[in-house]
Each structure stands twice: as structure tokens, then as C-alpha cells.
C-alpha positions in Angstrom: 0.6 -28.1 48.0 -1.8 -30.3 46.0 -3.2 -27.2 44.3 0.2 -26.1 43.3 0.9 -29.5 41.6 -2.4 -29.3 39.8 -1.7 -25.8 38.5 1.9 -26.9 37.4 0.4 -29.9 35.6 -2.1 -27.8 33.8 0.6 -25.3 32.9 3.0 -27.9 31.6 0.3 -29.6 29.6 -0.7 -26.3 28.1 2.9 -25.5 27.1 3.4 -28.9 25.5 0.2 -28.5 23.5 1.2 -25.0 22.4 4.6 -26.2 21.1 3.0 -29.2 19.5 0.5 -27.0 17.7 3.3 -24.6 16.6 5.4 -27.5 15.2 2.4 -28.9 13.3 1.6 -25.4 11.9 5.2 -25.0 10.8 5.1 -28.5 9.1 1.9 -27.7 7.3 3.2 -24.3 6.2 6.3 -25.9 4.7 4.2 -28.6 3.0 1.9 -25.9 1.5 4.8 -23.9 0.2 6.5 -27.1 -1.2 3.2 -27.9 -3.0 2.8 -24.4 -4.3 6.3 -24.0 -5.7 5.6 -25.8 -9.1 2.7 -23.5 -9.7 4.7 -20.4 -9.0 7.7 -21.3 -11.1 5.8 -22.2 -14.3 4.7 -18.8 -15.3 3.4 -18.4 -18.8 4.7 -15.8 -21.1 2.0 -13.6 -22.5 1.8 -13.4 -26.2 3.0 -10.1 -27.7 0.2 -10.1 -30.2 -2.4 -10.2 -27.4 -0.7 -7.3 -25.6 -0.5 -5.3 -28.9 -4.2 -6.0 -29.5 -5.0 -4.8 -26.1 -3.1 -1.6 -26.7 -5.0 -1.0 -30.0 -8.3 -1.5 -28.4 -7.4 0.9 -25.6 -6.3 3.5 -28.2 -9.5 3.1 -30.2 -11.6 3.4 -27.1 -9.7 6.5 -26.1 -10.3 8.1 -29.5 -14.0 7.3 -29.4 -14.4 9.1 -26.1 
């Protein structure tokens, strides 16, 4: 009977630790996403002149080959 209570105590302790770790991981994931959101919403618009210049360089390179 003492072995059964020891096993039950280890099992319950393990389950409590598992749920605590999952809760902590969820909180850290939410915090990470909240901190990342300003970086993902402020996207810079590329300059059309740069894109056009890249196209011209690609065309010149293609003609040279």
C-alpha cells in the first residue's frame, strides 16, 4: 500500500509539473508574439526605382550572356 501511495505521489507531481511547464510555455509564446508584432506590421515599401534598376541590371546581364 505504501508503494502505491508513493507511485501516486510521483505521478501527481509529474502531472502538475507538466501542466505548469505547458502554461509557462504558452505564456512565453504569447509574450514573444506580442513583442514581435510591431516588427511584422511595420513593413517598408520598396522603392520603385530600386526595383526598376534591378530589372535593368538583370536585362543587361542576360544580354551579355
